[in-house]
Structures are given as C-alpha cells and as structure tokens.
C-alpha positions in Angstrom: 0.0 0.0 0.0 1.2 3.4 -0.9 2.3 5.6 2.1 -0.1 8.8 2.2 0.1 11.8 4.5 -2.9 13.4 6.0 -2.5 16.4 3.8 -2.8 14.0 0.7 -5.8 12.2 2.0 -7.9 15.3 2.8 -6.6 17.2 -0.2 -9.6 19.5 -1.4 -12.0 18.1 1.0 -14.5 20.5 2.0 -17.0 19.5 4.8 -19.6 21.9 3.8 -19.5 21.4 0.1 -22.3 18.8 -0.2 -26.0 19.2 0.7 -27.1 18.0 4.3 -30.3 16.5 3.0 -31.7 17.0 6.6 -34.9 14.9 7.7 -36.1 16.3 11.0 -37.8 13.4 13.1 -38.7 15.3 16.2 -38.4 18.8 17.3 -40.0 19.3 20.9 -39.6 21.5 23.8 -39.6 20.1 27.3 -38.2 21.0 30.8 -36.7 24.2 29.4 -35.0 22.2 26.6 -35.6 22.3 22.7 -34.8 18.6 21.6 -34.4 18.0 17.9 -33.6 14.5 16.5 -32.8 14.2 12.7 -30.8 12.4 10.0 -28.2 14.3 7.8 -26.1 13.2 5.0 -22.2 12.5 6.0 -19.6 10.8 4.1 -20.4 9.9 0.2 -18.9 6.9 -1.3 -19.5 5.0 -4.6 -22.5 3.0 -3.2 -24.2 5.3 -1.2 -24.4 8.0 1.6 -23.7 7.8 5.3 -27.0 8.9 7.0 -26.0 10.3 10.2 -28.5 10.3 13.1 -28.1 13.2 15.5 -29.7 14.3 18.6 -29.6 18.0 19.4 -30.3 19.7 22.6 -30.5 23.6 23.2 -32.0 26.0 25.7 -35.7 26.6 24.8 -35.6 30.3 24.5 -34.9 32.1 21.3 -31.9 33.1 19.8 -28.6 31.3 18.4 -26.4 29.6 20.8 -22.8 28.8 20.7 -22.6 25.1 19.4 -20.9 22.1 20.7 -20.5 18.9 18.7 -20.2 16.1 21.4 -19.0 12.8 20.2 -19.0 10.7 23.6 -16.9 7.3 24.0 -18.7 4.2 22.8 -21.0 3.0 25.2 -21.2 6.1 27.3 -23.9 8.1 28.5 -23.7 11.7 27.4 -27.0 12.9 28.7 -25.4 14.4 31.9 -22.6 16.5 30.1 -25.1 17.5 27.3 -27.6 18.7 29.7 -24.8 20.3 31.7 -23.8 22.3 28.6 -27.4 23.4 27.6 -27.7 24.8 31.1 -24.7 26.9 30.4 -26.3 28.2 27.4 -24.8 26.0 24.4 -26.4 24.1 21.8 -25.3 20.6 21.7 -25.2 18.4 18.6 -24.6 14.7 19.3 -23.8 13.0 16.1 -23.9 9.0 16.4 -20.8 7.3 14.9 -21.1 3.7 16.0 -23.8 2.8 13.6 -25.9 -0.2 14.0 -26.3 -1.8 17.4 -29.1 -3.5 19.4 -29.8 -1.0 22.2 -31.6 1.5 20.0 -33.6 1.7 16.6 -32.0 5.1 15.8 -28.5 5.0 14.6 -26.2 6.1 12.0 -26.7 4.0 8.7 -23.6 3.1 6.7 -23.4 1.9 3.2 -22.2 -1.7 2.5 -18.7 -0.4 1.5 -18.3 1.4 4.9 -19.5 -1.4 7.1 -16.2 -1.5 8.8 -17.2 2.0 10.2 -19.6 0.4 12.6 -18.3 0.2 16.0 -16.7 -3.2 17.0 -13.9 -3.8 19.4 -11.6 -5.0 16.5 -11.5 -1.5 15.3 -8.9 -0.7 17.9 -6.7 -3.4 16.5 -7.1 -3.7 12.6 -5.3 -1.6 10.0 -7.6 -0.3 7.3 -7.0 -1.1 3.6 -8.5 2.3 2.4 -6.8 5.0 3.7 -9.6 7.7 3.1 -12.7 5.6 3.9 -12.3 3.7 7.0 -13.6 4.1 10.6 -11.1 6.7 11.8 -11.5 9.0 8.9 -15.2 8.5 8.6 -15.8 9.1 12.3 -13.7 12.5 11.8 -15.7 13.5 8.8 -19.0 12.7 10.7 -17.6 15.1 13.3 -17.0 18.0 10.6 -20.2 17.2 8.9 -22.0 17.7 12.3 -20.4 21.3 12.4 -22.1 22.0 9.1 -25.4 20.7 10.4 -24.9 22.8 13.5 -24.4 25.8 11.4 -27.8 25.0 9.6 -29.8 24.9 13.0 -31.9 28.0 13.9 -30.8 27.9 17.3 -27.0 27.3 16.8 -24.5 30.0 16.2 -22.5 28.6 13.3 -19.6 31.0 13.8 -19.0 29.9 17.4 -18.7 25.9 17.2 -16.3 23.5 19.4 -15.9 19.9 19.1 -15.5 17.7 22.1 -14.6 13.9 21.5 -14.2 11.2 24.2 -12.4 7.8 24.2 -12.7 6.4 20.7 -14.0 9.7 19.4 -11.2 11.7 20.8 -9.5 11.1 17.6 -12.3 12.8 15.7 -12.0 15.8 17.8 -8.1 15.9 17.2 -8.6 15.6 13.4 -11.4 18.4 13.4 -8.9 20.6 15.3 -6.5 19.9 12.4 -8.7 20.0 9.4 -11.6 22.0 10.2 -11.0 25.9 10.0 -14.5 26.8 11.1 -14.4 25.4 14.8 -13.0 27.7 17.5 -11.6 25.2 20.0 -11.5 21.6 20.7 -11.3 19.2 23.6 -10.0 15.7 23.8 -11.2 13.4 26.9 -8.9 10.3 27.3 -7.0 8.2 24.6 -8.9 6.5 21.7 -7.7 3.1 23.2 -6.0 2.2 20.0 -3.9 -1.0 20.6 -1.1 -0.8 17.7 1.3 -3.5 17.3 4.9 -2.4 17.9 6.1 -3.6 14.5 7.4 -2.0 11.4 5.4 -4.2 9.1 3.8 -2.2 6.1 0.3 -1.9 7.2 1.3 -0.5 10.7 3.6 2.1 9.1 0.8 3.0 6.6 -1.5 3.6 9.5 0.9 5.6 11.7 1.7 7.8 8.7 -1.7 8.5 7.4 -4.1 8.0 10.2 -2.7 7.9 13.8 -3.2 10.7 15.9 0.6 11.6 15.9 0.2 12.4 12.3 -2.6 15.2 13.1 -1.3 16.7 16.3 1.4 18.8 14.4 -1.5 20.1 12.1 -3.7 21.4 15.0 -4.6 25.0 14.3 -7.2 25.8 17.2 -6.6 25.7 21.0 -7.2 22.2 22.0 -7.5 21.0 25.6 -6.4 17.4 26.1 -7.7 15.9 29.2 -6.1 12.6 30.4 -6.5 10.4 33.7 -3.1 9.5 34.9 -4.1 5.9 35.4 -6.2 5.3 32.6 -6.6 1.5 32.3 -5.7 1.5 28.8 -2.2 2.4 29.9 -2.1 5.4 27.4 -1.2 8.2 29.7 2.6 8.5 28.6 1.4 8.3 24.9 -1.2 11.0 25.2 1.4 13.2 27.0 4.0 12.7 24.0 1.0 13.3 21.5 0.4 16.7 23.3 4.0 17.7 22.9 3.6 17.3 19.2 0.7 20.1 18.9 2.2 23.5 18.1 2.7 25.9 21.0 1.3 29.0 19.1 -2.2 27.3 19.3 -2.5 27.7 23.0 -3.3 24.2 23.5 -3.2 22.8 27.0 -2.7 19.4 28.7 -4.7 18.6 31.8 -3.8 15.3 33.7 -6.2 14.3 36.7 -4.0 12.4 39.1 -4.9 9.0 40.3 -7.9 8.6 38.3 -9.1 6.1 35.4 -11.3 7.6 32.6 -12.4 10.0 35.2 -12.2 13.8 35.6 -10.5 14.9 38.9 -11.9 17.3 41.3 -9.4 20.0 40.3 -10.0 19.7 36.8 -14.1 19.9 37.0 -14.2 23.3 35.6 -11.8 22.9 32.8 -14.3 22.2 29.9 -16.7 25.1 31.0 -14.0 27.6 31.3 -12.3 26.6 28.0 -15.4 26.8 25.9 -16.4 30.1 27.7 -13.1 31.5 26.8 -13.0 30.6 23.1 -16.7 30.5 22.3 -17.9 33.6 24.3 -14.7 35.5 24.9 -14.6 34.9 28.6 -12.1 36.3 30.6 -10.5 33.1 32.2 -6.6 33.4 32.3 -5.3 30.2 31.0 -1.8 29.3 32.8 1.3 28.6 30.9 2.3 25.2 30.8 4.3 24.0 33.9 8.0 23.2 33.1 9.4 20.2 35.0 13.1 19.1 34.6 15.4 16.8 36.8 18.9 16.8 37.9 21.4 15.4 40.2 22.9 17.1 43.3 25.2 15.2 45.6 24.1 12.1 43.9 20.6 12.8 44.8 17.6 13.5 42.5 16.0 16.7 42.5 12.9 18.1 40.4 13.0 21.6 39.5 9.4 22.9 38.7 8.5 26.4 37.2 5.0 27.5 37.0 2.8 30.8 36.9 3.7 32.3 40.4 -0.1 32.8 40.8 -0.8 29.3 40.5 -1.3 26.6 43.2 1.4 24.2 42.0 1.6 20.4 42.7 4.3 17.8 41.7 3.6 14.3 41.5 6.1 11.5 41.5 5.9 7.8 40.6 8.4 5.0 40.9 8.4 1.3 40.9 6.4 0.2 37.5 6.6 1.3 33.8 3.0 0.8 33.3 1.0 4.0 33.4 -2.2 2.2 34.7 -0.5 0.7 37.9 1.5 3.9 39.1 1.1 5.3 42.6 1.3 9.3 42.0 2.7 10.6 45.4 2.4 14.2 45.8 5.9 15.8 46.3 6.9 18.2 48.9 7.8 21.6 46.9 10.1 24.3 48.3 9.7 27.6 46.9 13.0 29.0 45.7 12.0 31.7 43.4 9.1 33.7 41.6 7.0 30.6 40.7 9.9 28.2 40.8 10.3 25.1 43.1 12.5 22.3 44.0 11.5 19.0 45.4 13.9 15.9 46.3 12.6 12.4 45.1 13.9 9.2 46.7 15.2 6.8 44.3 15.1 3.1 45.4 16.5 1.6 42.4 18.7 3.8 40.0 18.3 1.4 37.4 14.5 1.8 37.2 12.7 4.9 35.6 11.0 7.5 37.6 8.1 9.6 36.4 6.7 13.0 37.3 4.5 15.7 36.0 3.3 19.1 37.6 -0.1 20.5 37.8 -0.7 24.2 38.1 -4.2 26.1 38.7 -5.2 29.5 39.2 -8.0 29.8 42.1 -11.4 28.8 40.5 -9.5 28.4 37.0 -8.3 25.8 34.7 -5.8 23.2 35.8 -3.0 22.5 33.3 -0.4 20.0 33.5 3.1 19.7 32.2 3.9 16.7 29.9 4.9 13.4 32.0 8.6 13.3 32.3 10.6 10.0 32.5 14.0 9.7 33.7 16.5 6.9 34.6 18.3 8.2 37.8 21.5 6.1 36.9 22.1 8.4 33.8 21.8 11.3 35.9 24.4 10.2 38.0 21.9 9.5 41.1 22.6 7.0 43.8 19.8 4.7 45.2 18.3 5.8 48.5 18.4 3.0 51.0 14.7 2.0 51.4 13.0 1.7 54.5 10.1 -0.8 54.2 6.9 0.8 55.7 4.4 -1.6 57.3 2.2 1.4 58.1 0.5 2.1 54.7 -1.9 4.8 55.9 -2.6 6.6 59.3 -5.3 9.0 59.8 -2.8 11.8 60.8 -1.8 11.9 57.0 -5.1 13.2 56.1 -6.4 12.2 52.5 -3.1 12.2 50.6 -2.7 9.4 48.5 -6.4 8.6 48.4 -9.1 9.4 45.8 -12.9 9.2 45.9 -14.6 8.1 42.7 -18.0 8.3 41.7 -19.8 7.4 38.3 -18.8 10.8 36.9 -15.9 12.3 38.6 -12.9 11.8 41.1 -11.9 14.1 43.9 -9.9 14.4 47.0 -12.1 12.7 49.8 -13.0 14.4 53.1 -11.5 13.4 56.2 -13.8 13.0 59.5 -13.8 11.4 63.0 -15.3 8.2 64.4 -15.8 6.7 67.7 -13.3 8.2 70.5 -12.5 11.2 68.2 -10.2 8.9 65.9 -10.0 10.6 62.6 -9.3 9.1 59.0 -10.3 9.3 55.4 -13.9 9.2 54.4 -16.0 7.9 51.4 -19.1 9.8 51.5 -20.4 9.8 47.7 -18.5 6.8 46.3 -15.4 4.6 46.4 -12.2 5.3 48.2 -9.0 4.2 46.3 -5.3 4.3 46.6 -2.2 3.0 44.6 -0.2 3.1 47.5 0.2 -0.7 47.9 2.2 -0.5 44.6 4.8 1.8 45.9 8.0 0.0 46.6 8.2 1.3 50.1 4.9 0.0 50.9 4.5 -3.1 49.0 3.4 -6.2 50.8 5.4 -9.2 51.2 5.0 -13.1 51.5 3.3 -14.0 54.9 2.0 -10.3 55.5 -1.6 -9.8 56.5 -3.4 -6.6 55.5 -5.1 -4.9 58.6 -7.7 -2.2 57.9 -9.3 -0.3 60.8 -12.7 0.8 59.3 -15.9 2.5 60.8 -19.2 2.6 59.1 -22.3 4.8 60.7 -24.8 2.4 59.4 -25.1 -1.4 58.9 -23.9 -2.2 55.3 -21.7 -4.5 53.3 -18.3 -3.0 52.4 -16.5 -4.5 49.1 -12.6 -4.3 49.2 -11.1 -4.7 45.9 -7.4 -5.2 45.1 -5.9 -4.8 41.7 -3.1 -7.0 41.0 -0.5 -7.2 37.9 -1.0 -10.8 36.4 1.4 -10.3 33.5 3.5 -7.1 32.3 1.1 -4.3 32.2 -1.9 -6.4 32.7 -4.2 -6.5 36.0 -6.9 -8.3 37.3 -9.4 -7.3 40.0 -9.9 -9.4 43.3 -12.7 -8.8 45.7 -13.6 -9.4 49.3 -16.8 -8.2 51.3 -17.3 -7.6 54.8 -20.4 -6.9 56.7 -20.1 -4.1 59.2 -22.3 -2.1 61.7 -21.9 0.8 63.7 -22.2 -1.4 66.7 -18.8 -2.7 66.0 -17.3 0.6 66.8 -13.8 0.6 65.0 -13.7 -2.7 63.1 -10.4 -4.2 62.6 -10.3 -6.1 59.3 -7.4 -8.5 58.9 -6.8 -10.2 55.4 -4.7 -12.5 53.5 -4.0 -12.1 49.8 -5.9 -15.2 49.2 -9.0 -13.8 50.8 -9.4 -11.9 47.5 -11.3 -13.7 44.9 -12.5 -13.3 41.3 -14.3 -15.6 39.0 -10.9 -16.6 37.5 -9.2 -17.6 40.9 -7.8 -15.8 43.9 -5.1 -13.1 44.4 -1.9 -15.3 44.9 0.5 -12.7 46.6 0.5 -9.1 47.8 3.8 -8.4 45.8 1.7 -7.9 42.7 -0.9 -5.8 44.1 -0.7 -2.1 43.3 -4.2 -0.7 44.1 -7.0 -1.1 46.6 -10.7 0.3 46.7 -13.3 0.1 49.3 -16.9 0.7 48.3 -20.2 1.0 50.2 -23.5 2.6 49.9 -23.1 4.8 52.9 -20.4 6.8 54.6 -17.2 4.8 55.7 -14.0 6.0 57.3 -10.5 4.5 57.3 -8.5 5.4 60.3 -5.4 3.2 59.5 -4.1 0.3 57.0 -1.0 -1.5 57.9 0.9 -4.8 57.2 1.0 -7.3 60.1 
C-alpha cells in the first residue's frame, strides 16, 4: 500500500460542500430544553451516502447559541454532560458514529462499503486497507459534517462551534482541530484506546503515517484542551502526553492530567471544559496558565526536580516509581520548596537507580483551569543518582496523614476525599459519595510481602456491606481485580479487618500474592471512615 500523508488524504476536502439533506424526526420543547432528532448526509462513497443520526439539545429560548459537537465514547451516556452544557447556554449536537447496534433503533446508517465504520472492538487493532474511507477518517468526517449541520440549525451559531471527543471519538476531535478551520476550539477526553502492534510491518507503518493521532497533532490550528487520566486502564497516559508535545505551541493548547484517576475527571479539573468553552466561544476572561515546566537533575548524587509555573498558581508535583505501566502507578505528591518567583524544587527518593521514575506538575489559578506539564521519564542512573536506602513501611496509612494518596471516585468524577472522625474522636479518610481508592500498595516502600496480612481499621455509621477490591498485576502491564466483602455495623465501633491475599477472589481464581498488588478500593453505599491500614 502506498504511503500517504494526511495532507494528501484530505486534499480538497470541504465538509460544507455537499448538501445535508436533513430529515427532521422530532422537534419538541420540554423542561426548558429544545430537543431535535434528525438524519443528515455524512461521507459519500460510490455505493451510497452515510446517513448520520443526530440528537440535538438547546435552551428553549429564542436566539442562536454557541454550539458544541459532542462525540462521547462508545457505550457511554452523554446525557449528563449534554444537559450541563445546555444549562450553560450551549446548543449541543450529538452525532452517532457507532452505527448499527441492538440497544436502539435510531443510529447512523452506513452503506455496505463502509460497514467497517460500524463500531466493534476489533476497530482498535485492525489496519484499514482504504486510507480515505475507514472508521477513523469516517468518524472524523462525521464530526466535521456535524459542524456543518450545527451551522444550519436556527438555534445554533455556526460562527462559534467547538468539538468535544471522548475515548474512541477523541481522535475525531483531534482531526477536526487539524482540518476544520471553522471550529474555534476542541477538547479531547482520554485516549482513543487504539492498540497498535509495535512493529514496522507495512500496514502498521501506513496507518501511523496516514491515520494515527501523531500524524495530525502537528497540524492542529485551534486551541485544544487534552484531558487525560494518570491511571487510565488502557495504559496510554504516557502516549497521550507525548502526543500533546507534538501540538504547535502557538495554538495555545493545554494538557490537563487528573491524578490517580481512570477515565474520570479529577476534582481540580472539574471546571476545565466549562472555562475552556467560555473563553473560546464567548470571549470569557478566564486566564489560562502557562504550561508548567518540569526538569530533573542530580545534586550530591541525589535526585531533585525543578518546577517552574505561573507564580499565581497553586502548583503540585506528582512522582511515581516502581513500575513502567501507567495504569499501575502510585502518584505521590512531592513536597515542593519555593526557591524563586514561581520556581520550586523537590527531592525525590530513588529506590533503584536502574528503574525509571516519572513525574508531572499541575498548576491552577484559584477557580481556574488546571493545566499540566507533559509526563517526564528519567533514568536516575543516567543522571548520576545513587539509590536511596529504602525503609520498608508496614504502616500504609494513618489518619494523621489526612487524605493524601487517596481518591474518592463516583460514576462521573473523582476528587480528594474528606477526612472525618469516628468513635473516640479517631480520625481518618472518608468515602461519602462513592468509592475510596489508593495506589499506595504498589509503591516499593509500601508493597506487601510473603506472609504479610493486611489490616484495615474501619468504621461505618450504618449497617452495610463493604466491598474491598485489590488490583494485581497478572502479567506485564495487565491486571485483574479480586474482591472481598465484609459486613459492618456501627455497633462494631472501629472494626479491625485482617486479610490474607487469598481472601480476595475473582471468577478466574484468587489473588496469590501481595507482591503484585498495586491498588485497593473500598466501596459502600453509605459513609465509611478508614483510620489506618498496615501490614502485620
């Protein structure tokens, strides 16, 4: 197959050239919203035209509102984010790109030649034989045709349009930011989940040159906000960070990393999309901080990180060691020492100078956008750093440590949990809205050993079941979850739960050893407090 560049593939393409041939199905007003469903024409091939199904939501009032083309990840429910955007005064166009499926009778209809554009898990691994008409290019074209459709609506302002793509559809948002001059800004949420073979065979090389995100990032022309999760289960955090580094600086694009999360927006990043859209679609006065700078150097054979950020920002540095797999990392917050105007230094312990250490910085103005540095990767031995003698810690967590190294997860977000007190005034970290989680068990200084028992001191204000889940690496970069359930009651007071690794089970078997465990979560319907966690 001939090697083609994106410029060659898309030469002469105009997403507004062909008629839309809109067929409106419904147009109703309810609960302060206007909802329109319709079909419009998408990509055209020799055997037919893609008929794109779209659902639109907008405020019920009169006027033309700034428009957002929203392309959620496959299988995810975009209703909450769509309604939230409407509440903020945006018209939202949600084009379907997944195609035929069983959970609905309304979906995008592909002609026979484009049947491989219908979503299926193998789309993440297969290599297209047609570089112009394949799922990745067709989904991008659907996004750009949706911009054309948005401009045709009597309630949308075609001069103020943004594209948001999540998961699989994040690639469509990136391509739109590179190819469509009509959009004012774009947002990518997480990676597309693509699982490319690490090979130099012709099909792989052709894909990388013509269709991979890396081929389009240098072509981005508008401000793009790339939001990623540090512990995304697809293990793509480093790749997404590298991808961001390819986007031209003059576009004003930003990276935002939600620490200790998996496909979830962190608490500090909750306002990012709202502020980004307001700035670029409405001319809002939000100040976007400069990208923080992180560098590493040796001093007296010890490792130090230097961080430079906007002096007005709250700045944090996160460091991980012990594993190269992004999904498994424990991101510990480093202690930053101010040494100048917006300049900080932090010392990092190195337990094995031959193992890589990773770091990134987050910077955020009060009430503003949280932006991140790219994730840095350093090999301490190459910097002339000696290993720090490691003291094995049996105490994993104590209430005096507050909520550091913990995250509370809900279905839609993640945040630093609250702390509270139980019987006898003993304090600890609380789960009040969802699931408590920590990756600290994967840190070399806190990792369990053969013969250890895990002891958790827990209090529940109501009688309920608590599900404790550990995540264990089963082979390089791959993990499985094992669970154990306990019945707890306020009558127990502080309940001391003592567990062996083999107490945790899954349909595939039992957790065989603490040494491969890197994460733990505790889930309950009502509030629980964890006062301590230690190895005994």
